[in-house]
mmCIF file as gemmi writes it, N, C-alpha and C atoms, coordinates in Angstrom:
data_model
loop_
_atom_site.group_PDB
_atom_site.id
_atom_site.type_symbol
_atom_site.label_atom_id
_atom_site.label_alt_id
_atom_site.label_comp_id
_atom_site.label_asym_id
_atom_site.label_entity_id
_atom_site.label_seq_id
_atom_site.pdbx_PDB_ins_code
_atom_site.Cartn_x
_atom_site.Cartn_y
_atom_site.Cartn_z
_atom_site.occupancy
_atom_site.B_iso_or_equiv
_atom_site.pdbx_formal_charge
_atom_site.auth_seq_id
_atom_site.auth_asym_id
_atom_site.pdbx_PDB_model_num
ATOM 1 N N . MET Axp A 1 ? -25.666 17.775 22.919 1 0 ? 1 A 1
ATOM 2 C CA . MET Axp A 1 ? -24.033 17.297 23.088 1 0 ? 1 A 1
ATOM 3 C C . MET Axp A 1 ? -23.664 17.491 21.823 1 0 ? 1 A 1
ATOM 4 N N . ILE Axp A 2 ? -21.93 17.5 21.585 1 0 ? 2 A 1
ATOM 5 C CA . ILE Axp A 2 ? -21.601 17.777 19.995 1 0 ? 2 A 1
ATOM 6 C C . ILE Axp A 2 ? -21.051 16.463 20.116 1 0 ? 2 A 1
ATOM 7 N N . LYS Axp A 3 ? -20.69 15.934 19.416 1 0 ? 3 A 1
ATOM 8 C CA . LYS Axp A 3 ? -19.561 14.608 19.131 1 0 ? 3 A 1
ATOM 9 C C . LYS Axp A 3 ? -18.933 14.979 18.006 1 0 ? 3 A 1
ATOM 10 N N . LYS Axp A 4 ? -17.573 14.374 17.929 1 0 ? 4 A 1
ATOM 11 C CA . LYS Axp A 4 ? -16.688 15.057 16.987 1 0 ? 4 A 1
ATOM 12 C C . LYS Axp A 4 ? -16.614 13.234 16.325 1 0 ? 4 A 1
ATOM 13 N N . ILE Axp A 5 ? -16.83 13.442 15.045 1 0 ? 5 A 1
ATOM 14 C CA . ILE Axp A 5 ? -16.561 12.226 14.337 1 0 ? 5 A 1
ATOM 15 C C . ILE Axp A 5 ? -15.591 11.87 13.337 1 0 ? 5 A 1
ATOM 16 N N . PHE Axp A 6 ? -14.747 11.067 13.192 1 0 ? 6 A 1
ATOM 17 C CA . PHE Axp A 6 ? -13.733 10.77 12.45 1 0 ? 6 A 1
ATOM 18 C C . PHE Axp A 6 ? -14.086 9.928 11.26 1 0 ? 6 A 1
ATOM 19 N N . PHE Axp A 7 ? -13.611 10.446 10.48 1 0 ? 7 A 1
ATOM 20 C CA . PHE Axp A 7 ? -14.04 9.782 9.036 1 0 ? 7 A 1
ATOM 21 C C . PHE Axp A 7 ? -12.515 9.337 8.611 1 0 ? 7 A 1
ATOM 22 N N . PHE Axp A 8 ? -12.405 7.879 8.036 1 0 ? 8 A 1
ATOM 23 C CA . PHE Axp A 8 ? -11.224 7.696 7.515 1 0 ? 8 A 1
ATOM 24 C C . PHE Axp A 8 ? -11.486 6.253 6.34 1 0 ? 8 A 1
ATOM 25 N N . SER Axp A 9 ? -10.148 6.172 5.54 1 0 ? 9 A 1
ATOM 26 C CA . SER Axp A 9 ? -10.437 5.492 4.611 1 0 ? 9 A 1
ATOM 27 C C . SER Axp A 9 ? -9.284 4.254 4.867 1 0 ? 9 A 1
ATOM 28 N N . ILE Axp A 10 ? -9.72 3.135 4.689 1 0 ? 10 A 1
ATOM 29 C CA . ILE Axp A 10 ? -8.61 2.085 4.507 1 0 ? 10 A 1
ATOM 30 C C . ILE Axp A 10 ? -8.613 1.473 3.264 1 0 ? 10 A 1
ATOM 31 N N . PHE Axp A 11 ? -7.34 1.638 2.934 1 0 ? 11 A 1
ATOM 32 C CA . PHE Axp A 11 ? -7.07 0.965 1.611 1 0 ? 11 A 1
ATOM 33 C C . PHE Axp A 11 ? -5.855 -0.29 1.915 1 0 ? 11 A 1
ATOM 34 N N . PHE Axp A 12 ? -6.385 -1.476 1.284 1 0 ? 12 A 1
ATOM 35 C CA . PHE Axp A 12 ? -5.584 -2.604 1.046 1 0 ? 12 A 1
ATOM 36 C C . PHE Axp A 12 ? -5.204 -2.847 0.027 1 0 ? 12 A 1
ATOM 37 N N . PHE Axp A 13 ? -3.818 -2.617 -0.293 1 0 ? 13 A 1
ATOM 38 C CA . PHE Axp A 13 ? -2.989 -2.887 -1.33 1 0 ? 13 A 1
ATOM 39 C C . PHE Axp A 13 ? -2.283 -4.251 -1.674 1 0 ? 13 A 1
ATOM 40 N N . LEU Axp A 14 ? -2.87 -5.08 -2.371 1 0 ? 14 A 1
ATOM 41 C CA . LEU Axp A 14 ? -2.048 -6.199 -2.478 1 0 ? 14 A 1
ATOM 42 C C . LEU Axp A 14 ? -1.893 -6.507 -4.151 1 0 ? 14 A 1
ATOM 43 N N . PHE Axp A 15 ? -0.524 -6.782 -4.03 1 0 ? 15 A 1
ATOM 44 C CA . PHE Axp A 15 ? 0.471 -6.743 -5.149 1 0 ? 15 A 1
ATOM 45 C C . PHE Axp A 15 ? 0.772 -8.538 -5.265 1 0 ? 15 A 1
ATOM 46 N N . ASN Axp A 16 ? 1.091 -8.639 -6.257 1 0 ? 16 A 1
ATOM 47 C CA . ASN Axp A 16 ? 1.389 -10.215 -6.519 1 0 ? 16 A 1
ATOM 48 C C . ASN Axp A 16 ? 3.336 -10.709 -6.483 1 0 ? 16 A 1
ATOM 49 N N . LEU Axp A 17 ? 4.127 -9.511 -6.106 1 0 ? 17 A 1
ATOM 50 C CA . LEU Axp A 17 ? 5.333 -9.785 -6.024 1 0 ? 17 A 1
ATOM 51 C C . LEU Axp A 17 ? 5.912 -9.838 -7.274 1 0 ? 17 A 1
ATOM 52 N N . SER Axp A 18 ? 5.225 -9.595 -8.395 1 0 ? 18 A 1
ATOM 53 C CA . SER Axp A 18 ? 5.794 -9.489 -9.728 1 0 ? 18 A 1
ATOM 54 C C . SER Axp A 18 ? 6.091 -8.045 -9.946 1 0 ? 18 A 1
ATOM 55 N N . ARG Axp A 19 ? 7.219 -7.647 -10.621 1 0 ? 19 A 1
ATOM 56 C CA . ARG Axp A 19 ? 7.396 -6.369 -11.054 1 0 ? 19 A 1
ATOM 57 C C . ARG Axp A 19 ? 6.257 -5.438 -11.524 1 0 ? 19 A 1
ATOM 58 N N . GLU Axp A 20 ? 5.42 -6.029 -12.392 1 0 ? 20 A 1
ATOM 59 C CA . GLU Axp A 20 ? 4.359 -5.32 -13.038 1 0 ? 20 A 1
ATOM 60 C C . GLU Axp A 20 ? 3.42 -4.751 -12.209 1 0 ? 20 A 1
ATOM 61 N N . SER Axp A 21 ? 3.123 -5.559 -11.153 1 0 ? 21 A 1
ATOM 62 C CA . SER Axp A 21 ? 1.861 -5.192 -10.326 1 0 ? 21 A 1
ATOM 63 C C . SER Axp A 21 ? 2.631 -4.273 -8.957 1 0 ? 21 A 1
ATOM 64 N N . TYR Axp A 22 ? 3.913 -4.614 -8.64 1 0 ? 22 A 1
ATOM 65 C CA . TYR Axp A 22 ? 4.746 -3.776 -7.776 1 0 ? 22 A 1
ATOM 66 C C . TYR Axp A 22 ? 4.642 -2.55 -8.23 1 0 ? 22 A 1
ATOM 67 N N . ASN Axp A 23 ? 4.858 -2.091 -9.487 1 0 ? 23 A 1
ATOM 68 C CA . ASN Axp A 23 ? 5.404 -0.852 -10.27 1 0 ? 23 A 1
ATOM 69 C C . ASN Axp A 23 ? 3.871 -0.298 -10.047 1 0 ? 23 A 1
ATOM 70 N N . ALA Axp A 24 ? 2.547 -0.646 -10.266 1 0 ? 24 A 1
ATOM 71 C CA . ALA Axp A 24 ? 1.068 -0.014 -10.334 1 0 ? 24 A 1
ATOM 72 C C . ALA Axp A 24 ? 1.064 0.385 -8.897 1 0 ? 24 A 1
ATOM 73 N N . VAL Axp A 25 ? 1.592 -0.168 -8.166 1 0 ? 25 A 1
ATOM 74 C CA . VAL Axp A 25 ? 1.441 0.333 -6.537 1 0 ? 25 A 1
ATOM 75 C C . VAL Axp A 25 ? 1.435 1.728 -6.403 1 0 ? 25 A 1
ATOM 76 N N . ALA Axp A 26 ? 2.564 2.405 -6.726 1 0 ? 26 A 1
ATOM 77 C CA . ALA Axp A 26 ? 2.63 4.006 -6.724 1 0 ? 26 A 1
ATOM 78 C C . ALA Axp A 26 ? 1.335 4.845 -7.304 1 0 ? 26 A 1
ATOM 79 N N . ASN Axp A 27 ? 1.059 4.155 -8.298 1 0 ? 27 A 1
ATOM 80 C CA . ASN Axp A 27 ? -0.253 4.88 -8.691 1 0 ? 27 A 1
ATOM 81 C C . ASN Axp A 27 ? -1.391 4.796 -7.912 1 0 ? 27 A 1
ATOM 82 N N . TRP Axp A 28 ? -1.702 3.507 -7.456 1 0 ? 28 A 1
ATOM 83 C CA . TRP Axp A 28 ? -2.75 3.167 -6.6 1 0 ? 28 A 1
ATOM 84 C C . TRP Axp A 28 ? -2.573 4.369 -5.361 1 0 ? 28 A 1
ATOM 85 N N . LEU Axp A 29 ? -1.547 4.099 -4.967 1 0 ? 29 A 1
ATOM 86 C CA . LEU Axp A 29 ? -1.11 5.369 -3.879 1 0 ? 29 A 1
ATOM 87 C C . LEU Axp A 29 ? -1.483 6.539 -3.962 1 0 ? 29 A 1
ATOM 88 N N . SER Axp A 30 ? -1.317 7.092 -5.151 1 0 ? 30 A 1
ATOM 89 C CA . SER Axp A 30 ? -1.202 8.38 -5.299 1 0 ? 30 A 1
ATOM 90 C C . SER Axp A 30 ? -2.916 8.514 -5.429 1 0 ? 30 A 1
ATOM 91 N N . ASP Axp A 31 ? -3.565 7.693 -6.386 1 0 ? 31 A 1
ATOM 92 C CA . ASP Axp A 31 ? -5.065 7.841 -6.507 1 0 ? 31 A 1
ATOM 93 C C . ASP Axp A 31 ? -5.753 7.82 -5.392 1 0 ? 31 A 1
ATOM 94 N N . ALA Axp A 32 ? -5.248 6.93 -4.22 1 0 ? 32 A 1
ATOM 95 C CA . ALA Axp A 32 ? -5.939 6.824 -2.889 1 0 ? 32 A 1
ATOM 96 C C . ALA Axp A 32 ? -6.062 8.289 -2.172 1 0 ? 32 A 1
ATOM 97 N N . ARG Axp A 33 ? -4.818 8.672 -2.104 1 0 ? 33 A 1
ATOM 98 C CA . ARG Axp A 33 ? -4.188 10.037 -1.459 1 0 ? 33 A 1
ATOM 99 C C . ARG Axp A 33 ? -4.981 11.108 -1.865 1 0 ? 33 A 1
ATOM 100 N N . SER Axp A 34 ? -5.479 11.175 -3.201 1 0 ? 34 A 1
ATOM 101 C CA . SER Axp A 34 ? -6.01 12.221 -3.958 1 0 ? 34 A 1
ATOM 102 C C . SER Axp A 34 ? -7.758 12.221 -3.833 1 0 ? 34 A 1
ATOM 103 N N . LEU Axp A 35 ? -8.217 10.98 -3.507 1 0 ? 35 A 1
ATOM 104 C CA . LEU Axp A 35 ? -9.301 10.626 -3.653 1 0 ? 35 A 1
ATOM 105 C C . LEU Axp A 35 ? -9.894 10.416 -2.26 1 0 ? 35 A 1
ATOM 106 N N . ALA Axp A 36 ? -9.308 10.284 -1.304 1 0 ? 36 A 1
ATOM 107 C CA . ALA Axp A 36 ? -9.591 9.609 0.473 1 0 ? 36 A 1
ATOM 108 C C . ALA Axp A 36 ? -9.196 10.889 1.179 1 0 ? 36 A 1
ATOM 109 N N . SER Axp A 37 ? -10.255 10.66 2.095 1 0 ? 37 A 1
ATOM 110 C CA . SER Axp A 37 ? -9.893 11.853 3.271 1 0 ? 37 A 1
ATOM 111 C C . SER Axp A 37 ? -8.849 11.584 3.765 1 0 ? 37 A 1
ATOM 112 N N . PRO Axp A 38 ? -8.27 13.037 4.621 1 0 ? 38 A 1
ATOM 113 C CA . PRO Axp A 38 ? -6.776 13.087 5.351 1 0 ? 38 A 1
ATOM 114 C C . PRO Axp A 38 ? -6.432 12.127 6.359 1 0 ? 38 A 1
ATOM 115 N N . ASN Axp A 39 ? -7.554 10.986 6.986 1 0 ? 39 A 1
ATOM 116 C CA . ASN Axp A 39 ? -7.181 10.239 7.867 1 0 ? 39 A 1
ATOM 117 C C . ASN Axp A 39 ? -7.08 8.839 7.087 1 0 ? 39 A 1
ATOM 118 N N . ILE Axp A 40 ? -6.397 8.782 6.203 1 0 ? 40 A 1
ATOM 119 C CA . ILE Axp A 40 ? -6.101 7.519 5.542 1 0 ? 40 A 1
ATOM 120 C C . ILE Axp A 40 ? -5.26 6.51 5.97 1 0 ? 40 A 1
ATOM 121 N N . VAL Axp A 41 ? -5.669 5.215 5.773 1 0 ? 41 A 1
ATOM 122 C CA . VAL Axp A 41 ? -4.989 4.09 6.405 1 0 ? 41 A 1
ATOM 123 C C . VAL Axp A 41 ? -4.388 3.473 5.004 1 0 ? 41 A 1
ATOM 124 N N . ILE Axp A 42 ? -3.092 3.049 4.691 1 0 ? 42 A 1
ATOM 125 C CA . ILE Axp A 42 ? -2.769 2.01 3.471 1 0 ? 42 A 1
ATOM 126 C C . ILE Axp A 42 ? -2.063 0.599 4.36 1 0 ? 42 A 1
ATOM 127 N N . ILE Axp A 43 ? -2.357 -0.129 3.506 1 0 ? 43 A 1
ATOM 128 C CA . ILE Axp A 43 ? -1.909 -1.346 3.761 1 0 ? 43 A 1
ATOM 129 C C . ILE Axp A 43 ? -1.253 -2.462 2.76 1 0 ? 43 A 1
ATOM 130 N N . LEU Axp A 44 ? -0.022 -2.46 2.885 1 0 ? 44 A 1
ATOM 131 C CA . LEU Axp A 44 ? 0.4 -3.08 1.672 1 0 ? 44 A 1
ATOM 132 C C . LEU Axp A 44 ? 1.094 -4.045 1.791 1 0 ? 44 A 1
ATOM 133 N N . CYS Axp A 45 ? 0.292 -5.349 0.838 1 0 ? 45 A 1
ATOM 134 C CA . CYS Axp A 45 ? 0.784 -6.601 1.019 1 0 ? 45 A 1
ATOM 135 C C . CYS Axp A 45 ? 1.195 -7.031 -0.149 1 0 ? 45 A 1
ATOM 136 N N . GLY Axp A 46 ? 2.266 -8.116 -0.149 1 0 ? 46 A 1
ATOM 137 C CA . GLY Axp A 46 ? 2.867 -8.676 -1.128 1 0 ? 46 A 1
ATOM 138 C C . GLY Axp A 46 ? 2.153 -10.16 -1.335 1 0 ? 46 A 1
ATOM 139 N N . ASN Axp A 47 ? 1.572 -10.803 -2.277 1 0 ? 47 A 1
ATOM 140 C CA . ASN Axp A 47 ? 1.085 -11.943 -1.706 1 0 ? 47 A 1
ATOM 141 C C . ASN Axp A 47 ? 1.901 -12.85 -3.084 1 0 ? 47 A 1
ATOM 142 N N . LYS Axp A 48 ? 1.637 -14.081 -2.89 1 0 ? 48 A 1
ATOM 143 C CA . LYS Axp A 48 ? 2.017 -15.095 -3.646 1 0 ? 48 A 1
ATOM 144 C C . LYS Axp A 48 ? 3.752 -15.347 -3.154 1 0 ? 48 A 1
ATOM 145 N N . LYS Axp A 49 ? 3.848 -15.256 -1.747 1 0 ? 49 A 1
ATOM 146 C CA . LYS Axp A 49 ? 5.156 -15.404 -1.378 1 0 ? 49 A 1
ATOM 147 C C . LYS Axp A 49 ? 5.588 -16.832 -1.485 1 0 ? 49 A 1
ATOM 148 N N . ASP Axp A 50 ? 4.481 -17.908 -2.073 1 0 ? 50 A 1
ATOM 149 C CA . ASP Axp A 50 ? 5.285 -19.208 -1.685 1 0 ? 50 A 1
ATOM 150 C C . ASP Axp A 50 ? 5.292 -19.503 -3.058 1 0 ? 50 A 1
ATOM 151 N N . LEU Axp A 51 ? 5.516 -18.483 -4.077 1 0 ? 51 A 1
ATOM 152 C CA . LEU Axp A 51 ? 6.098 -18.653 -5.517 1 0 ? 51 A 1
ATOM 153 C C . LEU Axp A 51 ? 7.365 -18.229 -5.519 1 0 ? 51 A 1
ATOM 154 N N . GLU Axp A 52 ? 8.913 -18.437 -4.573 1 0 ? 52 A 1
ATOM 155 C CA . GLU Axp A 52 ? 9.558 -17.763 -4.434 1 0 ? 52 A 1
ATOM 156 C C . GLU Axp A 52 ? 10.598 -17.612 -5.717 1 0 ? 52 A 1
ATOM 157 N N . ASP Axp A 53 ? 10.502 -18.96 -6.556 1 0 ? 53 A 1
ATOM 158 C CA . ASP Axp A 53 ? 11.385 -18.906 -7.438 1 0 ? 53 A 1
ATOM 159 C C . ASP Axp A 53 ? 10.428 -17.618 -8.549 1 0 ? 53 A 1
ATOM 160 N N . GLN Axp A 54 ? 9.533 -17.285 -8.377 1 0 ? 54 A 1
ATOM 161 C CA . GLN Axp A 54 ? 8.98 -16.457 -9.555 1 0 ? 54 A 1
ATOM 162 C C . GLN Axp A 54 ? 8.875 -14.998 -9.003 1 0 ? 54 A 1
ATOM 163 N N . ARG Axp A 55 ? 9.542 -14.726 -7.678 1 0 ? 55 A 1
ATOM 164 C CA . ARG Axp A 55 ? 9.282 -13.615 -6.977 1 0 ? 55 A 1
ATOM 165 C C . ARG Axp A 55 ? 10.522 -12.237 -7.962 1 0 ? 55 A 1
ATOM 166 N N . GLN Axp A 56 ? 9.994 -11.252 -7.92 1 0 ? 56 A 1
ATOM 167 C CA . GLN Axp A 56 ? 10.607 -10.173 -8.821 1 0 ? 56 A 1
ATOM 168 C C . GLN Axp A 56 ? 10.858 -8.939 -7.876 1 0 ? 56 A 1
ATOM 169 N N . VAL Axp A 57 ? 9.917 -9.111 -6.494 1 0 ? 57 A 1
ATOM 170 C CA . VAL Axp A 57 ? 10.58 -7.771 -5.855 1 0 ? 57 A 1
ATOM 171 C C . VAL Axp A 57 ? 10.754 -8.168 -4.171 1 0 ? 57 A 1
ATOM 172 N N . THR Axp A 58 ? 11.799 -7.853 -3.689 1 0 ? 58 A 1
ATOM 173 C CA . THR Axp A 58 ? 12.294 -7.99 -2.39 1 0 ? 58 A 1
ATOM 174 C C . THR Axp A 58 ? 11.394 -7.485 -1.324 1 0 ? 58 A 1
ATOM 175 N N . PHE Axp A 59 ? 11.663 -8.232 -0.016 1 0 ? 59 A 1
ATOM 176 C CA . PHE Axp A 59 ? 10.625 -7.498 1.055 1 0 ? 59 A 1
ATOM 177 C C . PHE Axp A 59 ? 11.546 -6.109 1.307 1 0 ? 59 A 1
ATOM 178 N N . LEU Axp A 60 ? 12.598 -6.107 0.935 1 0 ? 60 A 1
ATOM 179 C CA . LEU Axp A 60 ? 13.545 -4.975 1.68 1 0 ? 60 A 1
ATOM 180 C C . LEU Axp A 60 ? 13.019 -3.701 0.354 1 0 ? 60 A 1
ATOM 181 N N . GLU Axp A 61 ? 12.891 -4.157 -1.045 1 0 ? 61 A 1
ATOM 182 C CA . GLU Axp A 61 ? 12.565 -3.114 -2.178 1 0 ? 61 A 1
ATOM 183 C C . GLU Axp A 61 ? 11.224 -2.605 -1.457 1 0 ? 61 A 1
ATOM 184 N N . ALA Axp A 62 ? 9.981 -3.66 -1.158 1 0 ? 62 A 1
ATOM 185 C CA . ALA Axp A 62 ? 8.671 -3.03 -0.831 1 0 ? 62 A 1
ATOM 186 C C . ALA Axp A 62 ? 8.72 -2.308 0.506 1 0 ? 62 A 1
ATOM 187 N N . ASN Axp A 63 ? 9.757 -2.824 1.341 1 0 ? 63 A 1
ATOM 188 C CA . ASN Axp A 63 ? 9.669 -2.346 2.977 1 0 ? 63 A 1
ATOM 189 C C . ASN Axp A 63 ? 10.32 -0.602 2.591 1 0 ? 63 A 1
ATOM 190 N N . ARG Axp A 64 ? 11.333 -0.578 1.787 1 0 ? 64 A 1
ATOM 191 C CA . ARG Axp A 64 ? 11.652 0.921 1.642 1 0 ? 64 A 1
ATOM 192 C C . ARG Axp A 64 ? 10.601 1.722 0.72 1 0 ? 64 A 1
ATOM 193 N N . PHE Axp A 65 ? 10.066 1.159 -0.225 1 0 ? 65 A 1
ATOM 194 C CA . PHE Axp A 65 ? 8.937 1.886 -0.274 1 0 ? 65 A 1
ATOM 195 C C . PHE Axp A 65 ? 7.804 2.323 0.132 1 0 ? 65 A 1
ATOM 196 N N . ALA Axp A 66 ? 7.597 1.673 1.1 1 0 ? 66 A 1
ATOM 197 C CA . ALA Axp A 66 ? 6.623 1.856 2.459 1 0 ? 66 A 1
ATOM 198 C C . ALA Axp A 66 ? 7.287 2.862 3.104 1 0 ? 66 A 1
ATOM 199 N N . GLN Axp A 67 ? 8.747 2.96 3.286 1 0 ? 67 A 1
ATOM 200 C CA . GLN Axp A 67 ? 8.964 3.984 4.458 1 0 ? 67 A 1
ATOM 201 C C . GLN Axp A 67 ? 9.053 5.212 3.67 1 0 ? 67 A 1
ATOM 202 N N . GLU Axp A 68 ? 9.386 5.324 2.262 1 0 ? 68 A 1
ATOM 203 C CA . GLU Axp A 68 ? 9.826 6.452 1.454 1 0 ? 68 A 1
ATOM 204 C C . GLU Axp A 68 ? 8.251 6.667 1.591 1 0 ? 68 A 1
ATOM 205 N N . ASN Axp A 69 ? 7.217 6.724 1.517 1 0 ? 69 A 1
ATOM 206 C CA . ASN Axp A 69 ? 6.136 7.218 1.3 1 0 ? 69 A 1
ATOM 207 C C . ASN Axp A 69 ? 5.019 6.95 2.664 1 0 ? 69 A 1
ATOM 208 N N . GLY Axp A 70 ? 5.606 7.347 3.882 1 0 ? 70 A 1
ATOM 209 C CA . GLY Axp A 70 ? 4.639 7.598 4.795 1 0 ? 70 A 1
ATOM 210 C C . GLY Axp A 70 ? 4.43 6.511 5.787 1 0 ? 70 A 1
ATOM 211 N N . LYS Axp A 71 ? 5.476 5.717 5.99 1 0 ? 71 A 1
ATOM 212 C CA . LYS Axp A 71 ? 5.366 4.266 6.614 1 0 ? 71 A 1
ATOM 213 C C . LYS Axp A 71 ? 4.192 3.753 6.422 1 0 ? 71 A 1
ATOM 214 N N . ILE Axp A 72 ? 3.444 3.531 5.214 1 0 ? 72 A 1
ATOM 215 C CA . ILE Axp A 72 ? 2.576 2.688 4.985 1 0 ? 72 A 1
ATOM 216 C C . ILE Axp A 72 ? 2.322 1.368 6.128 1 0 ? 72 A 1
ATOM 217 N N . ASP Axp A 73 ? 1.251 0.924 6.861 1 0 ? 73 A 1
ATOM 218 C CA . ASP Axp A 73 ? 1.142 0.374 7.466 1 0 ? 73 A 1
ATOM 219 C C . ASP Axp A 73 ? 0.802 -1.179 6.964 1 0 ? 73 A 1
């Protein structure tokens, strides 16, 4: 019996809602796509939401980035 096995990679990108951290996400995504299997799963998560007064990246901006880059899960 032949079984088909699927291999995939999961990447969890956690950025801290600062501009510097958020700007690095594009590089992380590029690296992951070049190194991982074609069945890649990306999860993008903004951290430190409780520090709203220090937030530099909006939800809409991060959501737009996700959609422009293949609807990151």
